[in-house]
C-alpha positions in Angstrom: -43.8 68.3 -26.2 -46.3 65.8 -27.4 -45.6 62.3 -28.9 -47.6 59.5 -30.2 -47.2 55.7 -30.0 -49.3 52.9 -31.4 -50.0 49.8 -29.2 -51.4 46.4 -29.9 -54.0 45.2 -27.4 -53.7 42.2 -25.1 -55.6 39.9 -27.3 -53.7 41.0 -30.5 -56.9 41.9 -32.5 -56.8 45.7 -32.3 -54.4 48.6 -32.2 -54.7 52.0 -30.6 -52.7 55.2 -31.0 -52.1 57.2 -27.8 -50.9 60.7 -27.4 -48.5 61.6 -24.6 -48.5 65.2 -23.4 -46.0 67.2 -21.3 -43.1 64.9 -22.2 -44.7 61.9 -20.5 -42.7 58.9 -21.8 -44.7 56.4 -23.8 -43.1 53.6 -21.7 -45.5 54.6 -18.9 -48.2 52.5 -20.7 -47.2 48.9 -20.5 -50.5 47.2 -21.5 -53.6 48.2 -23.4 -56.9 46.2 -23.7 -59.4 46.7 -26.5 -63.2 46.4 -25.8 -63.1 42.7 -26.7 -60.0 41.6 -24.8 -62.0 40.5 -21.8 -64.1 38.2 -24.1 -60.9 36.5 -25.2 -59.7 35.9 -21.6 -57.5 39.0 -21.1 -58.1 40.5 -17.6 -57.8 44.2 -17.2 -58.7 44.4 -13.4 -55.9 46.9 -12.6 -56.3 49.2 -15.6 -58.2 52.4 -16.2 -60.9 53.0 -18.9 -60.4 55.6 -21.6 -62.6 56.8 -24.4 -63.8 54.1 -26.7 -64.0 51.4 -24.0 -60.3 50.8 -24.1 -58.4 50.1 -20.9 -54.8 51.2 -20.0 -52.4 49.6 -17.6 -49.5 51.8 -16.4 -46.0 51.2 -15.4 -46.1 53.3 -12.2 -42.3 53.0 -11.6 -41.6 54.9 -14.9 -44.4 57.4 -14.1 -42.9 58.1 -10.7 -39.4 58.7 -12.1 -41.0 61.1 -14.6 -42.8 62.9 -11.7 -39.6 63.4 -9.7 -37.4 64.4 -12.7 -39.8 66.5 -14.8 -42.6 67.6 -12.5 -40.6 67.9 -9.3 -43.4 66.4 -7.3 -43.6 63.6 -4.7 -43.6 60.3 -6.6 -45.9 58.9 -4.0 -48.7 61.1 -5.4 -48.6 59.4 -8.8 -51.3 56.9 -9.6 -53.2 55.9 -12.8 -55.9 58.5 -12.0 -53.2 61.3 -11.8 -52.0 60.3 -15.3 -55.4 60.2 -16.9 -57.0 63.1 -15.1 -53.9 65.3 -15.6 -54.2 64.8 -19.4 -50.8 63.2 -19.7 -52.1 60.3 -21.9 -55.0 60.4 -24.3 
């Protein structure tokens, strides 16, 4: 099941709508940064880039709980790359 959620970026100037696939909970994304956030002093050092020069920061505790409960895989395998490369968030 897919779901969508809209997020305000760190600097509060822009909004993005993300799609969550395979029942990934929207709470897995805890911060988003637009292309101009860094210019306004918002660091995104621990986030991953997505299309459109946006950056996503994940709550890995929630992602790991999802992995155990829904995917039945070792939660230690979960990292931001797994979420993006697996197509769980777009």
